[in-house]
VOKE-508742 format. One record per residue: x, y, z of N, C-alpha, C, CB in turn. Coordinates in steps of 0.02 Angstrom, whole numbers, plus 50000, padded with zeros to 5 digits. Each point is the difference from the previous one (the first is absolute). Glycine has a CB too. Layout:
XYZXYZXYZXYZ ...
% end
This chain:
561265697355766499425003949979499834998349927500305009350081 499054989849906499794998149932500095005749951499184992050050 501025006449890500095005049948499345001649966501184996049982 498785009949990499415002049962499984996049936500025011650050 499394985649933499954995949940499565003149946500174990150072 499415014949946499585003149949499785007050022499604988649964 500275015649987499715006650011499244999949988501085005349967 498664988850018499294999449982499664994750043500275003549882 499704997550185499664995150042499274999449981500805002450093 498914991649918499304998949983499874992849984499935011649958 499494987250011499794993249982500034999349924499264999250102 501044995249875500094998849929499804992849984500945008549995 498784990649946499794993349979500524996849953498805003550013 501194990049986500434996249955499684993349985501025005850045 499234990749905499744993449985500564995649973498875004749976 501054988850032500484995249975499654993749980500905004850073 499434991049887499694993949975500094994450050500215003649883 499224993750141500024994150042499964993849958499465006350092 500394988049939500004993749962499464999949947500444994350100 498965008149917499444999649954499675006649987499834988550038 500365016849997499685006549990500445005550026498874994650009 500945011649975500365005950025499885000950075499915005449886 500604996950148499965001750071500025007550006500564989150036 498935013849993499955007350007500085001850073499255000849899 501145004450114500155001850069500115007450008500514988850016 499525013350047500135007050018500575000350049498795003049980 501685001550007500585001150045499975007050027500704991649936 499355009050130500045006550031500735001350020498804999250042 501465006649939500695001750017500005006750038500444993749899 500005006750150500155006350033500665002649972499384996550107 500855009049918500625002849973500604995350010499555011450023 500444984750031500594995950015499854992550007500465009950055 498934988049926499864992850009499404997849959500495000650114 499484992849876499404996849974499544998950059500624994449902 498775008350095499544999650056499594993649998499955012550003 499784985949938499564994249995499954997649928499355004050100 500454989749893499844997049936499334996550009501234998449966 498265003649995499334997350008499734997449934499805007950095 499814986749907499714997349938499415004149977500384988550033 499535012149902499415003149971499534994649974500665010249970 499574983650029499584994349980499744996650063500664998449893 498794998050100499724996250056500254992849997498995007550002 501264990150054500234993150005499584996450054501185003249963 498694990550027499644996150050500415000050065499464992849910 500225008750147500375000150063500374993550013499145007950045 501494992749975500444994450017500174995549941499505000350112 500345002049827500224996449941500755001049991498865001349945 501444994750011500725000749988500165006949974500084987849976 499515014849977500125006649972499955005450054499564996149889 499945003250155499905004950054500604999850048498754998749991 501454995250029500574999450046500655002449968499424990350055 500665008049881500615002049966500055007649994499984989349936 499455013950048500015007349993500195003350066499134999449909 500554998550145500145003250064500714998550024498804999150029 501454994949956500694998350019500495004349960499654988250027 500245012549908500445004049958499975007450020499854991849906 499545010750108499925006950020500395001450064498875000349946 501094995050102500355000850063500764999949989499054994650060 501185000949897500724999749985500245006649971499914987649980 499725015049972500215006149965500035005850049499484995849893 500035004850151500005005450049500554999050052498765001549983 501314992350042500514998650051500705001149973499234991850052 500895006249886500665000449971500115006649963500014987749989 499465016250003500035006349963500334998949932500075006450108 499674988549857500284998249935499504995949962501165000350047 498835000649886499604995649958500394993949978499375010049960 501284990150054500434994349981500054995250058500655007349920 498794989450094499974995150055499904993049971499545008750079 500604986349961499904993149977499264998749989501044996350062 498824999649887499314998249987499754995350054500185001449876 499164998350131499694995450047500024993149971499265009150046 501014986149991500044993149976499304997349987501084998350062 498824998849879499354997349982499565005049964500094992550096 500135013849900499615005149964500475004649963499084999550087 501414997549879500535003949969499755004749945500784990750027 498755006949932499755004249946499585005750027500034990249923 499555008450126499625005350033500485005050031499054992150023 501485005550010500495004450032500345004549950500184991350087 500015005849856500345004149949499525005249971500754990349973 498615007950021499515004949976499935005850049499404990949940 500625007650125499955005250052500625004549997499314992450074 501285004649919500615003949995499985004649939500644990850057 499135006549887499945004049939499535006050011500224989749930 499215008950102499525005350013500265005350048499104991849980 501265006050073500285004750048500525004549966499794991850094 500635005249865500525004049966499685005149953500804990450007 498665007749960499655004749956499735005950041499694990649922 500015007950137499735005350043500565004450026499054992650032 501525004549988500565003950025500295004549946500254991050082 499765006649857500235004249944499545005949990500514990049945 498835008950062499535005549994500125005250055499154992249949 501085005550108500145004550056500695003149995499244993150071 501125005549875500675002749988500464998450059499515009249930 500464984650094500414997850056500734999549979499024993850049 501425008549994500724999349991500194993050025500225012750014 499904982649940500114993050020500684999150034499294996549905 501195007950083500644999650034499915001650074500615003249894 499015002150120499865001850070499594994650034500055012249969 499464985049994499594994750029500424993950018499025004149932 501474994350025500434994350014500425001250063500054997549877 500185008650133500395001650060499564999450062500755007749933 498634994650061499544999350057499864992650014499485011149971 500464985049976499874992950008500564996550037499345000249895 501285001650089500584996950033499995001350075500665001349894 499085004550126499995001750072499464996150038500425011349970 499084986049991499424996850033500104992550012499285008549948 501274988650027500074992750003500234997750069500275000049879 499364995450151500194996750063499834992649995499815010750066 500554985249971499864992850001500114997350070500334999049879 499234996550141500054997050066500004992449994499425009950052 500704986750003499984992750001499534997750055501184999349954 498424995550032499584996950050500214992750007499035007849974 501044989850087500194993150013499414996450032501225003350015 498604990949958499474996050029500244992850010499135007349944 500574989350104500164993150016499374995749993500945003650078 499094991249880499424995649990500244992849995499375009249941 500154986350060500164993049989500054998549925499424996950107 500095005949855499974998649928499925006649963499494988750021 500945012449929499935005749955499814997449931500855006950067 498654996149902499774998149933500125005849954499134992150046 501215006649898500155005249952499544999049939501215000950040 498335003849950499524999649946499314998750026500904995949924 498625008650060499324999450028499494998549946500335007850090 499854988049861499504997449954499664994050031500675004149902 499054991550056499654994350026500434995550043499275000549901 501324997850074500454995550038500225003250064500384994849894 499835011550103500255003450060499465001250052500865005249929 498554997150048499455001350047499794993550035499625009749930 500354984950031499824993550029500534997750050499384997049896 501255003950086500554998050045499985003850065500704997249901 499205009450094500005004250060499414998250046500575009249935 498844990250035499414998550040500064993150033499315007249924 500904987850037500064993350028500524999850056499684995249890 500875008350101500525000150052499745003450063500895000249911 498755005350081499735003550058499484995650036500215011249944 499374985450017499504995750031500314994150037499205003349910 501424995150073500354994550034500475002750054499924993149896 499945013050126500335002550061500645003949991499494990650052 500725010649886500635003649990499895007649999500444990249936 500075013550084500015007249990500235001049928500255002750123 499355001049837500125000249928500005007249974499474988649990 501005012849965500015006349962499914998349926500765005750086 498784997849882499884999249928500235006449966499024992250018 501445007149935500355005749969499855000149926500914999550087 498865006249888499795000649930500245006649971498994992850023 501325007049917500285006149973499485004649969501044993849981 498385003650000499485004349972499635003450057499884992649899 499685012250083499655003950051499334996950019500585010149957 499214984850007499374996650014500044993149969499345011050004 500204984550014500044993249972500005000049924499424995850102 501065000949870500064999849927500434994049982499885012649990 499974984349953500384994349978499554995549958500755000650101 499524994149873499614995649958499404997250036501044997049939 499025002050127499444997350039499415004750002500824993750069 499305012849925499455004850002499655000449933500615006450088 499714991349858499705000349934499674993449980500855008449968 499344986250065499794993349979499254999150009501134995650031 498624998749943499294998450006499854995350057499915001849879 500564994150140499884995250053500534994650002498785002249990 501144993050055500504994750008499694993249991500645007350078 499794988049905499774993149991499964996450067500504999849885 499104995150117500004995250055499694993549974499925009250089 500224985449946499724993649981499474997450047501064997649948 498995004450116499544997150050499815005150053500524988849981 499285017249996499755005050047499334997850028500605009049937 499184994450115499354998450029499455001049949500425003450113 499645001749845499505001249948499994994249950500155012350014 500424985349966500034994449953499694993850031501035004849948 499104994150115499714994250034499245000650003501054998750068 498715007349949499275001050006499654999349933500215007550097 500134994349848499704999749934500164993549964500065012549995 500244982850041500204993749969500435001249938498944994750044 501535010049963500425002049944500744999650017499095007649962 501094987750083500704999150017500394997849938499694996950119 500885006249871500424998649941500534994850019499815011749954 500274983550003500504994850012500705003050007499294991949935 501055006250118500695002350009500454997449945499815000450124 500044993749852500384997349944499915004449938499874988350046 499515013949942499885004449942500405006550006498854995149986 501145007950074500385006150011500754998849991499115004050079 501134990649950500714998449994500194998949927499994994850114 499595001549850500144998749929500025006549959499464988650012 500115016150006500005006549965500675003650011498745000850014 501504999150047500655003150014500554996349962499595003650114 500384989849886500514996149965499985001349925499924991250089 499475009349884499945001249928500285006849981498984992749998 500885012450043500245006749986500765000550007498915004650038 501374991950011500715000650014500434994949964499695004550110 499994990249866500384994449970500544997550047499765004749886 500084995550179500464997350049500455005250033499974989749937 500065016350035500425005250029499645003350059500555002049888 499364994250165499675002650060500244995950060498995003849933 500924999150125500154996650063499364996250020500875008850037 499114984849947499384996250010499794999550073500314993549899 500175006550147499834999850071499635006550019501014992650025 499265013049951499685006450013499305000349968501145005550005 498814992349933499365000249965499474996050038500615001349891 499574992950132499514995850036499785003550065500534989649952 499935013650083499805003350063499545005949985501074996550055 499085007249893499585005849982499304997649982501015006449959 498944988250003499344997249982499634997950064500434996149888 499925000450157499694997650062499745005750043500754990149996 499595015650003499825005650044499545005149966501094998450058 498725000349881499615005049962499325001350030500614996649898 499024998150116499325000750028500015003450068499654989949937 500825008150105500065003050067500145007449995500414989150046 499995012849904500185007149993499415004249977501174996549975 498435001049978499405003649980499545000950061500084995349883 499824999550155499575000550060500285005150049499654988049985 501005012050024500335004750046499925007249976500834991150032 499265010049903499925006749972499295002650010500884997549916 498624998250072499315002050011499875001750073499654992849904 500645003450141499925001450072500305006750019500024987750022 500485014549940500365006150017499835006049956500914992850040 498555006749922499735005849965500145000649927500125005250104 500334990549869500135000249927499504995349967501255002550017 498165000149971499444995749981500084997349929499265006650077 500694986849917500074996549936499434995049991501265001550004 498514997849934499454995549987500164995749938499185008250051 500664985449953500144995449945499575001849939500294990950083 500045009549859499655001449937500204994849948499955012350027 499644987049922500134995249946500625002049960498784997449994 501564997649980500565001349955499755003349937500634990150047 499755014749928499825003449938499585006150007500084989249949 499685012450111499555005650008500345006749988499364993250081 501305007049923500375006149986500165000949926500484999250113 499254996649844500095000849929500504995249969499715011750016 500604984150025500484995149972499604994249971500905003450084 498934997249853499534995649966500204992650006499755009349921 500904989450072500234993050001499944996750069500785003049909 499115001050143499944997250067499294997850017500945007250034 498584994549924499314998150014499964992450004499565010349942 500144987250113499944992850010500554997050042499434999649893 501115004250120500534997450044499765000150073500895004049919 499444992350126499825000450071500035007250025500434988450017 499115013350027499985006750029500535000650054498765001049975 501765002950011500545001150048500005007050028500674991549939 499055013350024500085007050017499525002250055500375002149884 499915000450170499625003350053500115007549989500114990250084 499385013149887500085006849977499895005150056499644996349888 500775009050110499915005650046499295002749992501235002949994 498434998150061499335002849998500005007650010499574989250043 500975013549983500065007250010500615003049966499414998650108 500944997549854500605002449966500634998650039499315008749947 501244990750016500644998350031500265005350047500244993349901 499685013150080500255005450043499664999850068500245007049899 499104992250100499644999850064500184993750040499065006549947 501044987950018500174993850035500675000750037499364993449914 501155009050050500665000850031499965005350056500574996749892 499065008650095499935005350051499684997150063499905008749910 499594987150082499674997050059500484995550038498895000649940 501524995750025500494995850035500495004350040499904991349909 500315014250061500475004550035499655003350060500625002149892 498764999950099499635003150056499904994950056499415007749920 500454986150063499944994850051500674999150036499104994249932 501435005750030500684999350028500135005750049500404994349895 499455011850086500115005850043499564999750063500325006849899 499064990850092499534999950056500204995250056499115002949919 501314992350064500224995250052500745001250020499184991549954 501055014750032500655001950026500574999849951499604996050104 500265002749832500545000049950500235007149984499544989549953 501105011250031500285006649984500065000749924500645000350110 499045004849861500005001149928500425006049983498864994849991 501595004449960500435005549979499945000849924500804997950096 498765006649882499965001749929500555005149983498754997749999 501475002349939500485004949977500724998550018499115008150009 501034985550007500694998050016500214994349954499855003650121 500694997449842500254994949953500564996150033499685007249901 500264986150098500544995950026500655001249962499154991550036 501405009350000500645001449969500494994150005499835012050027 500234985350033500464994350009499824996250063500915006349940 499264987250059499914995950059500615000650045499274992049935 500615007550130500545000150049500154992850021499675011650041 500974986749963500214993250018500555000450052499694995649887 500324999250156500554999850049500604996649969499174999750096 501344999149945500634997249975499914992949973500615007050083 498874989549938499874993249976499544999849939500164996050117 499645009849859499565000349942499264999750016500914994749939 498915005250126499305000050018499695006949987500224991150087 499195008949882499655006349989499735002450067499694996749881 500455009650135499805002850065499605006549993501024994850050 498795006849889499605006049990500115002949932500055002250121 499785004249872500065003249935500015007650008499434990449944 500795012950003499975007349994499505001749946501205001350039 498345003449976499525002449950500055007649998499234990150018 500655012849923500095007249991499355003349982501184998049966 498645007250071499445004349983500245006549970499334994950092 500215009749897500205006449970500515003750042498885000749947 500994999850117500445003950044500204996150063499465010349957 500454983250042500144996050059500264993149980499125006350064 501384991349972500244993249991499704995750056501085003949945 498674990250036499704995450048500494994350011498815003149965 501424996150097500454994650018499584994950038501035007750006 498894986449965499564994950028500414994250027499085003349921 500894995650144500294994150030499464994650001500835006850071 499304987549897499494994849994500314993150007499325007549926 500304987850104500224993150005499914996349934499725000250122 499765001849839499854997049936499815005549951499634989150055 500565010049882499815004849947499684996149942500945008050033 498504994649943499654997149943500015005049942499254993050076 501025004849868500035004249940499414998349955501275000750006 498345004549976499424999049957499885006349959499484991950083 500995009749872499995006549965499784999549927500895003650076 498864990649902499654999749936500404999349937499215006650057 501434991749948500394998849939500305006349971499274990549978 500935009249957500375005649970499715002249933501014995850058 498335003249933499695001949937500065007449983499234990750017 500855013650034500065007249988500725002449994498955001350061 501534994249935500715001949997500284998149932500124998550125 499965006349828500224998349932500704997049998499285009149959 501174993150086500684997350000499994992650019500465011450028 499164986950025499974993050020499644995749949500025003750119 499464999049850499654996249948500484998449943498905005550031 501494999449949500474998849945500534994950021499815011749958 500454988950103500524995450023499764992950005500525009450062 498874989649965499774993350015499514997149949500185002950119 499495001449843499494997549953500185001249927499165002150088 501365002049899500205001049931499855006949974499834988049982 500305013049954499955006649970499295002649996501004997349935 498524998150057499305002249993499594997450058500115000049875 499625004650163499574998150055499555005850016500864992050047 498505007349941499535005350013499995001950074499314996149904 500635010350109499985002650068499454996850040500455010749959 499704987650104499504997150044499455005050017500874992550046 498545004949971499435004450015500105003950064499274991949941 501135005450106500095003450064500705003050001499214991950059 500835014649929500645003249988500455000350062499455006649912 500244993350147500425000550060500334993350018499265009150041 500574985549924500334993650013500664999849963498884994250016 501645008350017500645001049966500554995550026499665011749982 500164982850050500514995150019500355001550065500154997949882 499605007050158500345001950062500104994050046499505011549990 499974984850021500034994450046500464994549976498865002750037 501114996049897500444994849972500735001950010499124997049916 501055009250070500705002150009500214999550073499895007649902 499664994050143500164999250071500124992750018499315010250026 500254985449949500064992850014500634997149969498764999150006 501385002849932500614997549967500635002350037499404999949890 500605006550130500595002750036500114996450066499815011049946 499644986350083500064996450063500194992749991499165007850048 500914990049890500234993149988499484995449970500755001850093 498655000649891499494995849969500204998349929499115005250072 500774988649908500174997949932499575003549948500364988950045 499955013349900499645002549942499634994249967500855009349982 498524991949999499634994749966499515003449952500124992050099 500145010149843499575003149950500014995649938500245011750045 499184985649939499964995649942499575003049944500164990250076 499795016449924499645003349946499265000550011500874996149926 498885002450133499285000050011499735007150009500094988750053 499465013049902499685006550002499254999049991501045005849953 498574998150083499284999249999499705003949941499984998350126 500114999149814499685003049941499274997849998501105000349937 498465004550053499294998650006499625005049957500154995350117 499585002249826499605004349957500455004949963499014998950077 500715006949903500385005149966499795006950026500104992749897 500295012450085499855006850025500305005049951499984996050121 500025010349899500325005449961500595002750040498915003049943 501584999850023500555003150036499765006450033500834995249918 499535007050134499805006150034500015006049953500464995350106 500035004849848500035005449952499385000149955501264999450002 498534994749977499414999749956499365001850038500584991249931 499385006750132499425002050040499985007650007500054989050062 500525014049951500035007350006499795003549937500914998750082 499314998649860499825003149936499254999549988501134997249954 498574997050062499284999249990499615004450048500194988249960 500055012150103499655004050050499995007449982500334991650087 500205010849882500025007149980499475001549947501225000350025 498614994749935499515001149946499284999150024500864996149919 499024998750121499304998450017499894999050075499904994749888 500605006950154499924998950072499934992650015499465011250011 500144987050040499934993050018499594995949950500095003550117 499644999849832499594996549950500414995449955499235009650002 501444990250007500404995349962499904992850025500845009149979 498934990150083499994993450032499604994749962500125005950106 499324995749861499644994849963500414996549946498985006450022 501584996649957500424996949949500264993250025500335011449956 499744987950110500214993650028499564994349978500455006150099 498904995349893499524994749983500124997049932499175005750072 501194997849885500124997549932500524994549999499705011249956 500584987350102500464994350004499674993950031500955008050011 498394992449999499644994750036499724994549955499725008550084 500524991249855499744995149951500584996849963498935006649987 500944987649981500544996649965500135002949930499704989750064 500415016949934500185003349937500704998049979499245009650027 500914991549909500684999249975500475004350041499574997549884 500984999550137500525003650036500664999049964499394998750110 500985006849879500654999649968500515003550044499474999649884 501164998550107500545003450036500245006149960500354989150054 500205014049968500215006149966500374998649935500075005550111 499954988249869500254998249933499424998549953501054995550052 498345005349974499414998749959499814992749997500305009949935 500014985950107499884992849997499474997850050501194998549963 498364997350015499574996550046500444995450043498995000549919 500924999650148500504996750041499744994650047500615010549994 498734988650012499754994850046499264999149988500875002950087 498844992049944499294998949995499625005650036500194987649993 499385015749970499625005650029499484997650051500175006349894 499664987350103499524997650049500314999150070499394994349907 501265007250099500325000550066499925007050029500824991149967 498925013549994500025007050020499625001350065500085003049881 499424992950134499635000950061500204995050054499065004349933 501484992150056500334996250053500595004350020499634988349956 500245016350091500435005850009500734998350016499005005950037 501104989050004500694998250018500374997249939499634997750118 500044998049844500324997149941500145005349948499424989150022 500075015149964500105005249950500535005050022498814998649965 501195003150100500525004650024500704997249988499205004350085 500884989249927500654996849989500185000049926499814992850101 499705005649856500135000049928500215007049976499164990749985 500495014450039500155006849980500685002250024498795002650002 501414995150058500655001950027500584997649958499494999750113 500394995249846500534997149958500085003749933499784989050054 499795015949933500045003549936500485005950004498824996649976 501455005649966500455005850000499685006050034500534995849894 499845007250151499765005750039499364998550039500535007549916 499334986150092499404997850037499395004049977500724996850099 499215003649836499485004249969499584995949952500745010050010 498614991549989499554996949952499525005349973500084988850060 499635009649882499475004149971499384995649991500855007649941 498594994750085499374996649989499695002949936499834997850126 500024997849827499765002249934499264998349991501174998349952 498445006550025499294998749987499755004849946499824996050119 499585002849858499755004149945499365003750020500504992049919 499255011950034499415004050014499394995750013500475009149929 499524985050040499424995550010499934998150073500154995649883 500405003250151499964998350071499735005950040500964992149987 499285013949999499765005950035499265001249987501145005049994 498654993749945499295000849984499564995150038500325004149886 499934989850122499624995050038499925002250073500434991049924 500115011650105499975002350069499525006050006501194995950020 498835008449931499555005950000499274997849996500905006849945 498964988050018499314997849990499764995250054500175001549878 500284994450149499774994850046500404999350064499614994349903 500875010250109500424999450060500554994849991499025003450069 501414996149979500564995549995499784992750000500705008450058 498734990249969499754993250000499884997549929499475002050112 500465002649840499924998149930500644996949973499155009149985 501414992350048500644997049979500114993550037500475011449976 499444988750090500104993950040499695001050068501074997449938 498574997750086499665000250065500464997250053498874998849944 501355005650101500474997950052499664998650067500865006649942 498574996350071499724999750067499294997250003500715009750026 499014988449918499304997849999499854994150045499975004149886 500524991650126499874994150042499835001950072500774993549927 499395012750093499865002150069499375004350005501234999650023 498375000449925499365003550005499594996850056500025003049875 499745001350170499624997850058500414996050051498994999949927 501685000450065500454996850048500595004750013499654988249962 500205017350071500485005450007500644997850035499055008050002 501524994149969500654999150030500305007050009500174988349946 500135012950112500255006750014500654999850039498825004350000 501654999849979500595001450041500325006549974500204987650024 500325014750009500325006349981500714998649976499305006450084 500874996149858500684999649974500225006849978499824988149962 500815013650053500255006949991499545004950036500504996849888 499185000750166499565004050042499385002449963500995003550065 498834993349880499395001449964499584993549997500565009249932 498784991550067499584994150000500094995649938499195006450067 500854987149943499934995049948499344996550016501284998549980 498215003449983499314998150016499694997149937499905009050090 499934984649911499744996949939499355003249977500534989450034 499075013250012499395003549979500175006249959499414995750101 501085008149923500225006049963500364998149936500095006350108 500294988349895500374997849940499524997849945500954996450072 498515000149947499504998049951499665006249970499814989150062 500025015649981499695006149976500475003849953499335000850107 501314999649913500495003649959500104996649933500575003950105 499444989549895500094996349936499445001449951500614991150063 498805010549963499435001249956499915007449981499464990150051 500975014249976499955007149983500255001249929500145003250121 499485000449840500215001849933500515005750005498874996449950 501725002350025500555004750009500325001849933500224995350115 499875011249874500325002349938500735001850016498895004449954 501564991050028500715001250012500335004249945500034989250060 499655011649884500325003149942500225007150015499314993049925 500265010950107500175007050015500605000450047498805003249983 501204992650069500565000050048500654998249966499204997050091 500784997849867500614997849966500265005449952499624988250009 499935015349958500225005449956500345005550040499054997449922 500695004250137500315005250042500704997950023498865003650038 501234989849973500644997650026500494998049945499394996150099 500425004849839500434997949944500625004349992498994995749943 501045010050093500605004149998500524997750051499315009749962 500514985550081500474997250049500384994249970499255003750094 501204993649946500374994049979499664993750024501065006650002 498274993750005499624994450025499514997449947500115004550116 499555000049852499474998249952500225001749929499115001850088 500814993449867500205001049930499414997949955501234997950027 498645006149921499434998749956500235000549928499195004650086 500604990649873500175000149929499434997449958501204998650028 498715004349913499474997649956500184993349969499695011849975 500964986750022500234993549975500494997150051499855003649880 500294990050114500484996950045500695003049989499344989350000 500835012449938500655003149986500055006850034500054994049890 499425009950108500015006650033500044999150076499335005049905 500304990050120500034998750072500714998250021498804996249999 501534999549963500694998050016500475006050000499784988849949 500115015750003500425006049997499905004350063499944999849874 499445001150146499865004050060500314996650062498925004349948 501034989150055500264996450058500764999950000498984993050000 501335007449941500724999549995500244992849999500085010850058 499504984649916500194993049996500084998049927499404997550108 500914996849881500114997449932499324998649967501124995050034 498725008449909499344999149969499894992949973500035012149971 500494984750003499934993249975499844995250056500805002549907 499544998450150499874995650058499285000950025501215000650032 498575005749972499335001250026499484997249952500405010350058 499694990649877499514997349953499984992450003500195010049925 500404987050082500034992850005499644997650063501105000049938 498995003650118499664998150063499255000649993501005003950064 498765001549906499285001049990499724994449955500145012550014 500214986149931499774994849954499974993250033500485006649905 500034991650131500014993450033499464999450052501234999449980 498675005950059499495000150052499304999349969500755007150073 499124996949875499344999849967499884993249967500075012349980 500454984949990499934993549966499854994550051500795003749910 499534996650149499874995150052499275000550023501215000650038 498555005449968499305001050021499534996849949500325010750059 499804990649877499554997449947500054992449995500135010849937 500474986550071500104992849993499754996250061500995002349929 498995001250129499804996650061500574996150031498864999349957 501755002450022500594996650027500595004749998499564988749963 500765012350094500595004250003500624995550002499355009250061 500974990249883500574995549995500635003050031499514995349896 500485011250119500595003250028500034999350076500005008049905 499494994650130500025000050073499414996450032500615010849994 498984986049965499474995650024499485003750043500834990649998 499035015649983499485003850034499324996949990500685010449985 498874991350060499304998049992499705004649948499904995950121 500035001649818499785004349945499305002650008500754993649927 498845003150113499325002550012500015006850035499584988250006 500955013150031500055006250038500405005449963499934993250104 500405005149842500415004849964499555005349966500894991249981 499375014950013499605005649975500335002649936499625003250118 500074995949824500325001849937500185007449995499374990649948 501155010750012500235006849987499935001149925500835000050099 498595002749880499835000249929499765006749975499724988250011 499945015850029499675006049975500305006350030498954993449986 501395010549972500315006250023499495005350018500984997349929 499255007950107500695000950022500214994850052499885012249977 500784986950026500304995150045500345003650058500164991949904 499845004850153500255003150062500534995650033498885005850016 501584997550017500494996550043500065003950065500634995449899 499365001150157500125003150065500614996750031498765002650016 501715001550005500644997550026499974999050075500605005749907 499604988550116500044998350071500704997550016498764997350004 501415002850060500624996950023499834994950054500685010549973 499804985150041499904994950052499875003450067500734991949938 498815005350099499835002750067500374996050052498865003849960 501664999250067500424996950050499745002050070501015000049921 498664995450113499775001650067500575000550050498934994349974 501625002550010500585000350044500424993749994499375007250079 501214992949952500434994250000499814995250055500935007049952 499254986850039499844994750048500644996350019498824998849953 501435002550106500574996450023500645004050001499464989949958 501065007050070500655003150004500414997650059499515009949946 500144988150108500354997750060499784992850015500065011850046 500424983949967499854993050015499724999350071500924996449922 498534999950084499694998850065499844992550007499525011850002 500304986250059499744993350011499255000450013501124996150046 498594998349975499274999850009499775003850062500004989049942 500475013350099499825004250058500145007449986500244990350076 499935011349863500165006749976500665002650028498785002249992 501634993350036500675002050020500415001849938499944992650102 500425012949900500485001549948500584995050004499685012350001 500534985249942500544994949999500635002849967499144990949996 501425007450034500655001649970500134995149943500445004650111 500074996749847500164995349946500134992950023500485009549940 499734989650123500134993350027499354996250013501045004350051 498394999249951499374996950017499815000950073500214991949911 500255011050128499865001450070499655006850007501014993150035 498555007650015499665006550009500485005650017499004993850038 500865012149935500335006150024499665001650066500285004449881 500084995350175499675000450065499565006250009500964993850046 498415004849974499515005250018499705003749941500625001250104 499484996449835499745003649941499494995749963501095006249990 498354997049991499474996949961499875004249938499484995050104 500285001749843499805003549939499324997349978501215001949965 498335002650019499324998049981499765003749938499754997450120 499734999949850499695003449942500454999949939499385007150079 500574998249881500335000249934500755000250004499015005749958 501284995750100500734999850008500264992950004499955011050058 499614984249957500214993250015499954995549938499635001550118 500864994449872500004995249944499734993250024500985005949947 498854990050004499804993250015499304998149980500775000850092 498785004249897499324998449981499914999549924499625005850103 500834997149860499895000549927500634998249962499155008950019 500744988749920500534999549953500035006549961499874987449991 500125012349944500035006149960499315003249994500984995449937 498495000550066499335002549986499575000150063500104995649884 499415008950114499505000650053499514994249996500125012650000 499684984750058499544994450001499335002049970500574995450103 499125000149858499415001749960499354998350035500694998349898 499235003950165499345000250030499965006450040499904987250005 499505014550017499895006750025500185000850074499105001249916 501305004050099500175001650068500654997250026498825000650018 501604996849938500614996750022500505004650034499834992249908 500325013550062500525004450027499785003150066500395002449884 498995000350118499775002950063499954994650054499365008849936 500454985250044499974994550048500684998850032499084994949934 501445004850024500664998950028500215005850045500304993249899 499535012950082500185005850041499714999450070500065007149897 499284992050106499684999850066500204993850040499045006349951 501004988050015500164993850037500725000250025499184993649929 501295008250028500705000150021500115005250054500354996349886 499315009550109500075005150051499744997750067499905008649912 499504988450087499714997550063500454994850032498855002249955 501404993050006500434994750027500665002850026499474991949921 500825012950043500625003150023499895003650066500395001349882 499055002350124499855003650062499924995350059499475008849933 500184985750057499894995250054500674997050023498854997449955 501555000349997500634996850018500475005050033499864992049905 500175014150069500445005150029499815001550072500185004949886 499164995850126499775001650067500154994350048499105007249952 500754986750027500094994250044500744998950017498974994849951 501465005749999500714998850013500315005850038500074993249896 499685012950094500265005750038499834999150074499885007649899 499514990250116499794999050069500414994450033498845003949971 501344991049989500374994350026500755001450004499124992449953 501095013350019500705001850001500424996149950499865002850117 499824994649831500374996049951500265004549943499304990050028 
% end
């Protein structure tokens, strides 16, 4: 019998801090139970926030506890909901000891056993492609995903590369395979599986065509249209999402389900099952209240790497490694593959790309100005002076818009931190003439619209051109944010250095050297394009702090060109495949410097793994 938890039944409100804003909610309690948890904010139907709230609310009611596990992929939202629920329960004077006893009585767990030909762990781009391809080739397939809805790097990306898609052929824009191969070789300096790289290049066009046929609509766009200034004029490789990554992956999963595929959201892979000879024969996955026992002839691991796992990042990447953008990518699949005998293959490859703010800094800015902090990102879009946390200029600023290169440079700095330095004169120019007064990034596409979706938001050259010409006053926003650990303002360089907490002599030396290079027309230190450099001369002076943007880790498990997981001997681990960011062989230490490389490998490797798994399962191999 449930114990009494409060003498004040009723409805109570609470709030907690989410990733970018406060979460407001209402909790209804009876004398002996939590009745309901409802949002007071409006969320887009079927959005991650909407799904996360309802999942967390259900957990809290089912478990009769606010101390429940967070929803994978929405941890900060989950913690904000927990914080808000606890605040509401405190208002209701709930006896938490009695509630805990009631919670203990409500716990039950069951097991479900399924039999399939192919089991795929991870429902991002690689996993969704693997599952769909395997099902289309006649296999019985289960797709298992620990999050509650499609989520992963593939849902945030802008598009994938290809060399010879149907669109490229029709537009007479086929990219030389030698050029693509040379780009991979240049980025890796030979630290790559060249056989694998060649197959991925060969299958790139076919995969784009296949994705379009199956609802993940992609369209070829010019290089540089996403703002990577240094890519302008390069071969067009990027096939950009036309409806966004989340919708693309969702459509692939819906297609998979429509032709008989079995989808299991909310189940995290725990371990692979092997027979006495070491053959993989299935896996165990864990849900909130149910264990899934999967008997499978083939298993494909596609769980997105370990960018969200601080312990693994420290072990394999060193003391300093910025958190990956996808927090639920915690190395689950890699640990399963390694435990089954797959060779470790981590060579330090991390997908550093551009710069960002820490979650703590985003939270601090959001508390002050809500979502209006976001325009601060634009102040990193120019070749301004950049210094590290020692106050030193550390690289050519004209790399700043070559996002992969700049991300790698930034990752090598202490605490993977940089400060973008500018003066009032720059802000005044933007106020009077828009950002185009500093540098024109999109003018070449006037009357030649390029469009795709990245981070599920439009990248539209027409809108970008319009935005570049908008007169914007950043001064007021920066003043509001100067109480955070992001924005620093000083009337002199010495005062600015003091506010930043950097060595004042180093910062002054960096400013002087940068300004002198601009005036001389020659940068003897880092060989920047001095025509693009922006002087730092007229106070007040500003610094905005950014950290390296780690999209995720790349690699960890050794594979061959058929995506078979390989043991240290070089022989396949029987019945096991690894695809996408869990698989090694495509990269050395650095990300390839053309557009769409990582997403391309995810979709291509997943599709190829699915085909091979289905065909060999049917043949009994």
